[in-house]
C-alpha positions in Angstrom: 109.6 96.2 89.3 108.5 99.3 87.3 109.4 102.7 88.7 106.6 104.6 90.3 105.3 107.8 88.8 105.2 111.0 90.7 101.4 110.6 91.0 101.7 107.0 92.3 104.2 108.1 94.9 102.0 110.9 96.1 99.0 108.6 96.5 101.0 105.9 98.4 102.7 108.5 100.6 99.3 110.0 101.4 97.9 106.6 102.3 100.6 106.3 105.0 99.1 109.3 106.7 95.6 107.9 107.2 95.4 107.1 111.0 94.4 103.6 112.2 90.7 103.2 112.6 89.9 105.9 110.1 89.0 105.7 106.4 89.1 108.1 103.5 87.4 107.9 100.1 89.2 107.7 96.8 87.9 111.2 96.3 89.3 112.4 99.6 92.7 111.1 98.6 92.5 112.7 95.2 91.6 116.0 96.7 94.4 115.7 99.3 97.0 115.3 96.7 95.6 118.2 94.7 94.2 116.1 91.9 90.4 116.3 92.7 89.2 114.6 89.5 91.7 111.7 89.7 89.7 109.5 92.1 89.6 106.6 89.6 93.4 106.9 89.2 93.7 106.8 92.9 91.7 103.6 93.0 94.0 102.1 90.4 97.1 103.0 92.4 95.5 101.3 95.4 94.7 98.2 93.4 98.3 97.9 92.3 99.7 98.4 95.8 102.2 95.6 96.4 103.0 96.7 99.9 99.6 96.2 101.5 98.9 96.4 104.4 102.2 98.2 105.2 101.0 100.9 102.9 97.4 100.9 104.2 95.2 101.0 101.1 92.7 99.1 103.2 91.8 102.5 104.8 90.4 103.8 101.5 86.7 103.1 100.6 84.2 104.2 97.9 82.2 107.5 98.3 79.0 105.5 98.6 80.4 103.8 101.8 81.1 100.4 100.2 84.5 99.0 100.8 85.7 98.7 97.2 88.5 96.1 96.6 91.7 95.2 98.3 95.0 94.3 96.6 96.6 92.5 99.6 96.6 88.8 100.3 93.1 87.5 101.1 91.3 90.3 99.2 88.2 92.0 100.6 88.0 89.5 103.5 91.4 90.7 104.7 90.3 94.4 104.2 87.3 93.8 106.5 89.5 92.0 109.1 92.1 94.8 109.1 89.4 97.6 109.4 87.7 95.7 112.3 91.0 95.2 114.0 91.7 98.9 113.9 88.3 99.6 115.4 86.4 100.8 112.3 82.8 99.7 112.4 81.6 97.9 109.3 
């Protein structure tokens, strides 16, 4: 398994802080880790997350409110189930 970059570690560590039932946008995450223009890179890190849902990338959505993708088993259907289970209204 390849070693994570400092940026990837920052993103994944931030994802762990998003409370159950809440979501952030890729832009929110980028701003929170002090890389406000790196929202696409944040999305790429989420897409490569091999520890979903333990590292909750399902709590990150697009700025337009759409769900985006999900790297965990079951893809977007699982993301929807996880968010509903946490009380997030879809």
